[in-house]
C-alpha positions in Angstrom: 57.3 144.4 138.0 58.9 143.9 141.4 62.4 142.3 141.3 61.0 139.3 142.8 58.3 138.9 140.0 60.9 139.7 137.4 63.3 136.8 138.7 60.4 134.2 138.9 59.4 135.0 135.6 62.8 134.7 134.1 63.1 131.4 135.9 59.5 130.3 134.7 60.5 131.0 130.9 63.6 129.3 131.5 62.4 126.0 132.8 59.5 126.1 130.3 62.0 126.3 127.5 63.9 123.4 128.9 60.7 121.3 129.1 60.1 122.2 125.6 64.0 120.8 124.9 62.7 117.6 126.8 59.7 117.0 124.7 61.4 117.7 121.3 63.7 114.6 121.9 60.7 112.5 121.3 59.2 114.7 118.3 58.6 112.2 115.1 59.6 109.6 117.1 57.3 106.5 118.1 55.8 106.8 121.6 53.9 104.7 123.6 50.7 106.2 124.7 49.5 105.2 128.0 46.2 105.8 129.6 45.7 107.7 133.1 43.3 106.7 135.6 40.6 109.2 133.9 41.3 107.4 130.5 43.3 110.8 129.2 46.4 110.1 127.4 49.9 110.3 128.5 53.2 109.9 126.9 57.1 109.5 128.3 57.7 113.1 127.0 54.6 114.4 128.9 56.0 112.6 132.1 59.6 113.6 131.8 58.7 117.1 131.1 56.5 117.4 134.2 59.3 115.5 136.2 61.8 118.2 135.2 59.6 121.0 135.9 58.5 119.8 139.4 62.2 119.1 140.3 63.2 122.5 139.2 60.2 124.3 140.9 60.9 122.3 144.1 64.6 123.1 144.2 64.3 126.8 143.6 61.0 127.3 145.4 60.6 124.4 148.1 58.0 126.4 149.9 55.6 126.3 146.7 53.2 123.7 146.0 53.1 122.2 142.3 50.0 121.5 140.3 50.6 119.4 137.2 48.4 117.7 134.5 50.0 114.5 134.9 51.1 114.2 138.8 48.4 116.4 140.1 49.1 118.4 143.3 52.4 118.1 145.2 53.7 120.3 148.2 
């Protein structure tokens, strides 16, 4: 694996871990479940984790697009 891909993989692992930490703050807590336009459920934990991931990816890789479950495609 090239050094560039190794750095990207390390970055992806780090931000995935951090997003997991965000969602764990809501574990076994009462959370409100909202419905998206397609009627699928979404929670504040989902939204905060995706917001963190989008922000981190955009900061590190401004030329990359991000496709997420909650907010779709950006970039």
